[in-house]
C-alpha positions as CSV (number, residue, x, y, z in Angstrom):
1,M,0.0,0.1,0.0
2,E,1.4,3.7,-1.2
3,N,0.5,6.8,0.5
4,P,-2.2,5.6,2.5
5,F,-2.5,8.8,4.8
6,D,-1.4,12.1,2.2
7,E,-3.5,13.5,0.3
8,E,-2.8,14.3,-3.3
9,Q,-4.5,16.5,-5.8
10,L,-5.4,15.7,-9.2
11,F,-6.5,17.9,-11.3
12,L,-7.9,17.5,-15.2
13,N,-5.0,17.7,-18.1
14,D,-1.8,17.9,-15.5
15,T,-0.2,14.8,-16.6
16,E,2.8,16.9,-14.7
17,T,0.2,16.7,-11.5
18,L,-0.5,13.0,-12.4
19,Y,2.8,11.3,-13.4
20,A,4.3,12.8,-10.0
21,S,1.6,10.9,-7.8
22,H,1.4,7.4,-6.3
23,F,-1.5,6.9,-9.0
24,N,-1.2,3.0,-10.5
25,E,-2.8,2.5,-13.4
26,S,-3.1,-1.4,-12.8
27,R,-4.8,-0.9,-9.6
28,P,-8.5,-0.9,-9.3
29,T,-9.9,2.5,-8.5
30,K,-12.3,4.2,-6.5
31,F,-14.0,7.3,-6.5
32,I,-15.4,9.2,-3.8
33,I,-19.0,11.4,-4.5
34,H,-20.5,13.3,-1.1
35,G,-23.4,14.6,-1.5
36,F,-25.4,17.9,-1.3
37,S,-24.2,20.6,1.0
38,D,-21.4,18.1,2.1
39,T,-17.3,18.1,1.0
40,G,-14.7,16.0,0.4
41,N,-13.7,16.6,4.0
42,E,-16.4,15.5,5.4
43,A,-15.6,12.0,8.6
44,W,-17.3,9.5,6.9
45,V,-16.1,9.5,3.6
46,R,-12.0,9.3,5.9
47,G,-13.9,6.5,7.5
48,L,-14.2,5.1,3.8
49,I,-11.1,6.4,2.2
50,D,-9.7,4.3,5.3
51,A,-11.4,1.4,4.9
52,Y,-10.7,1.1,1.3
53,L,-7.0,1.9,1.9
54,L,-6.8,-1.4,5.3
55,H,-8.3,-3.8,3.2
56,E,-8.1,-3.7,-0.6
57,D,-4.9,-2.4,-3.0
58,V,-6.7,0.7,-4.4
59,N,-6.6,4.0,-5.9
60,V,-8.8,5.9,-3.8
61,I,-10.2,9.6,-5.8
62,V,-12.3,11.7,-3.6
63,V,-14.5,14.0,-6.1
64,G,-15.0,17.4,-3.7
65,W,-17.3,19.8,-5.1
66,G,-18.6,21.4,-2.1
67,A,-18.7,24.9,-3.5
68,L,-21.5,23.3,-6.6
69,A,-23.0,21.0,-3.8
70,A,-23.7,24.3,-1.4
71,E,-25.7,25.8,-3.6
72,V,-29.6,26.5,-2.8
73,Y,-30.6,22.9,-2.9
74,P,-32.5,23.9,-6.6
75,L,-28.8,24.6,-7.5
76,A,-27.1,22.8,-6.9
77,V,-29.2,19.1,-8.9
78,N,-28.8,21.3,-11.5
79,N,-25.0,21.1,-10.8
80,T,-24.6,17.4,-10.6
81,R,-25.0,17.3,-14.1
82,R,-22.1,20.3,-14.6
83,V,-19.4,18.0,-12.2
84,G,-20.6,14.6,-13.6
85,N,-19.4,15.9,-17.2
86,F,-16.6,17.1,-15.7
87,L,-15.8,14.2,-13.8
88,G,-16.7,12.2,-16.9
89,D,-14.0,14.8,-18.2
90,F,-11.5,13.9,-16.2
91,L,-12.0,9.9,-16.2
92,E,-10.9,10.1,-20.3
93,F,-8.1,12.0,-19.4
94,L,-7.2,9.2,-17.2
95,S,-7.3,6.6,-19.6
96,R,-5.7,8.7,-21.9
97,E,-2.8,9.4,-20.2
98,S,-2.6,5.5,-18.1
99,S,-3.3,2.3,-18.9
100,L,-6.3,3.0,-16.8
101,E,-9.4,0.6,-17.6
102,F,-13.2,2.2,-17.7
103,K,-14.3,-1.5,-16.5
104,D,-11.7,-1.5,-13.3
105,V,-13.3,1.5,-12.1
106,H,-15.7,2.1,-9.5
107,I,-18.6,5.5,-8.5
108,S,-19.5,5.5,-5.3
109,G,-21.9,8.6,-4.8
110,H,-24.0,9.7,-1.5
111,S,-27.0,11.6,-2.2
112,L,-26.9,13.7,-4.9
113,G,-23.2,12.4,-5.5
114,S,-25.1,8.9,-6.7
115,H,-26.8,11.1,-9.6
116,V,-22.9,13.2,-9.9
117,A,-21.5,9.6,-10.3
118,G,-24.8,8.8,-12.3
119,F,-24.3,11.7,-15.5
120,A,-20.3,10.4,-15.4
121,G,-21.1,7.3,-16.4
122,A,-24.0,8.9,-18.8
123,Y,-21.1,11.0,-20.2
124,L,-19.2,7.8,-20.9
125,D,-21.7,5.7,-22.3
126,G,-22.0,3.1,-19.6
127,R,-18.8,1.6,-19.6
128,I,-17.6,3.1,-16.3
129,G,-18.0,-0.8,-14.5
130,R,-20.0,-0.3,-11.4
131,I,-21.6,3.0,-10.0
132,T,-22.8,2.4,-6.2
133,G,-25.7,4.9,-5.3
134,L,-26.2,5.4,-1.3
135,D,-28.8,6.7,-1.2
136,P,-29.5,8.4,-4.1
137,A,-32.3,12.0,-3.5
138,S,-35.2,11.9,-4.2
139,P,-36.3,15.8,-3.5
140,L,-36.8,17.3,-6.9
141,L,-36.2,14.1,-9.1
142,E,-38.9,12.0,-7.4
143,T,-42.1,13.2,-7.2
144,V,-46.6,12.3,-6.7
145,F,-46.2,11.5,-10.4
146,G,-43.5,9.0,-10.3
147,I,-39.3,9.1,-11.1
148,V,-38.2,11.7,-13.6
149,D,-36.4,10.8,-16.7
150,P,-33.2,8.7,-16.6
151,E,-31.0,11.0,-18.1
152,R,-31.4,13.9,-15.0
153,R,-30.7,10.7,-12.5
154,L,-29.2,7.6,-11.6
155,D,-29.8,4.8,-13.8
156,P,-29.1,1.2,-14.9
157,T,-27.7,2.3,-18.2
158,D,-24.4,4.7,-16.5
159,A,-22.5,1.4,-15.6
160,Q,-22.1,-1.6,-16.8
161,F,-22.9,-2.7,-12.8
162,V,-25.7,-0.2,-11.0
163,D,-26.6,-0.9,-7.0
164,V,-28.4,1.4,-4.3
165,I,-28.7,1.1,-1.2
166,H,-32.0,2.8,0.0
167,T,-32.2,4.1,3.8
168,S,-33.9,7.5,3.1
169,G,-36.9,6.7,1.4
170,P,-39.7,8.6,0.4
171,A,-38.3,11.2,2.9
172,F,-34.3,12.1,0.9
173,G,-33.8,8.9,-0.6
174,F,-35.4,7.1,-3.5
175,L,-38.3,4.4,-2.7
176,A,-38.3,3.2,-6.7
177,P,-35.2,0.8,-8.1
178,L,-33.0,3.2,-9.5
179,G,-30.2,0.4,-10.4
180,H,-29.7,-3.3,-11.4
181,A,-30.0,-4.9,-8.5
182,D,-31.1,-2.5,-5.5
183,F,-31.0,-3.1,-1.4
184,Y,-33.8,-1.8,0.7
185,P,-32.6,-2.5,4.5
186,N,-34.9,-1.9,6.8
187,S,-37.7,-1.6,4.4
188,G,-35.6,1.1,3.0
189,K,-37.5,3.7,4.4
190,F,-36.6,6.0,7.8
191,P,-36.0,6.1,10.5
192,Q,-33.2,3.5,10.3
193,P,-32.4,1.4,13.5
194,G,-31.4,3.7,16.0
195,C,-31.9,7.0,13.7
196,S,-35.5,9.2,15.3
197,F,-38.5,9.7,13.6
198,I,-38.4,13.6,14.0
199,P,-38.1,15.1,10.6
200,T,-34.4,17.5,11.0
201,T,-33.1,14.1,11.6
202,I,-33.9,12.1,8.7
203,Y,-30.3,13.0,7.6
204,C,-29.5,10.4,10.7
205,S,-31.5,7.5,8.2
206,H,-29.8,9.1,4.6
207,S,-26.6,8.9,5.8
208,R,-27.3,5.2,7.1
209,A,-25.9,4.3,3.6
210,H,-22.9,4.9,3.6
211,Q,-22.2,3.4,6.6
212,Y,-23.1,0.2,5.4
213,M,-21.2,0.9,2.7
214,T,-17.4,1.6,4.4
215,E,-18.5,-1.5,7.4
216,S,-19.5,-3.4,4.3
217,I,-15.6,-3.2,3.2
218,G,-14.1,-4.9,6.8
219,S,-17.2,-7.0,7.9
220,T,-16.6,-10.6,8.8
221,A,-20.1,-10.8,9.5
222,G,-21.3,-8.6,6.1
223,F,-24.9,-7.4,5.2
224,K,-27.0,-10.6,4.4
225,A,-29.6,-9.8,1.9
226,R,-32.9,-12.2,0.2
227,N,-34.7,-11.3,-3.6
228,C,-38.4,-10.2,-2.2
229,E,-41.2,-8.4,-4.3
230,S,-41.4,-6.3,-0.7
231,W,-40.2,-5.5,2.8
232,E,-43.9,-7.4,4.4
233,K,-43.3,-10.6,2.1
234,Y,-39.8,-10.5,3.7
235,E,-40.6,-9.7,7.3
236,E,-43.6,-12.8,7.2
237,G,-40.8,-15.3,5.6
238,R,-41.4,-15.7,2.3
239,C,-38.4,-15.0,1.2
240,D,-35.7,-17.2,2.9
241,Y,-36.2,-20.3,0.7
242,N,-34.2,-17.2,-1.3
243,P,-29.9,-17.7,-1.7
244,V,-28.8,-15.0,0.4
245,V,-26.6,-12.9,-1.0
246,L,-24.1,-9.5,-0.4
247,M,-25.1,-5.7,-0.4
248,G,-22.5,-3.1,0.0
249,E,-18.6,-3.5,-1.6
250,Y,-19.1,-7.2,-2.3
251,A,-22.8,-7.4,-3.8
252,S,-22.4,-9.5,-7.1
253,T,-22.7,-7.3,-9.8
254,S,-24.4,-10.9,-11.8
255,L,-27.3,-9.3,-8.8
256,R,-30.9,-8.5,-10.5
257,G,-34.1,-6.8,-8.3
258,K,-34.5,-6.1,-5.4
259,F,-33.3,-7.2,-2.0
260,Y,-34.2,-6.4,1.5
261,L,-31.8,-7.7,4.8
262,A,-32.2,-6.1,8.8
263,T,-29.5,-4.9,10.0
264,N,-28.9,-3.4,14.2
265,D,-29.8,0.2,15.2
266,A,-25.9,0.6,16.2
267,S,-22.4,0.3,14.9
268,P,-21.3,-3.0,14.0
269,F,-24.7,-2.6,12.0
270,A,-24.2,-6.5,10.0
271,I,-26.6,-9.3,11.8
272,Q,-24.0,-12.1,12.9
């Protein structure tokens, strides 16, 4: 493992900085994208970076779009396409200047960051290996009339495999499936176990998605889920005959459909 603690900045079309960095195109590359009102310096971002560097031999790149994510929400929503297209350009730059292959790229985006990832994937015609949507933001993108056009949000055509973890529907996050495999821990709705019903604390449930993802990287228990039509049928045990699959980092890219699971109300969230 090289340079696990010192951050290095990379810039679009800056070959000098790229060549002087510890970026290694022979390794898989993980991108992390924060959401609305966050920055690349959030504690959860650092936690996800640390988990990757501790357990895997990968490049980790954080997409910091804090200034654009801090604008009023409707403007931040509009900025997701701008940032996603920029990330697509940056990935093309990496591919051009190294032997990076898009199939070896995995982008995880939280909240609006999920849609940034989607735009990057669409920019590259779905050639990215994997996108993980961590409770993709729904306000202005999901209404009582249904979800908006796929061209404005994350959808299955954005990568070779798109998996989604839903944790705060129908408040901050989507309930509708957006990927090839959609995971609904504790029904996918707020409040998640350990979180409150109070509207101002919905963010607790919204944050569970990246907490589950981070824990999944080093978990010995694993987040065990089953394919099922609904949370109600899952709770009734009507899907117990379906095979156990894993949610999170080690989700199989062959998975298709909706998957449900229960978690603990505090870390470690995965049930033994």
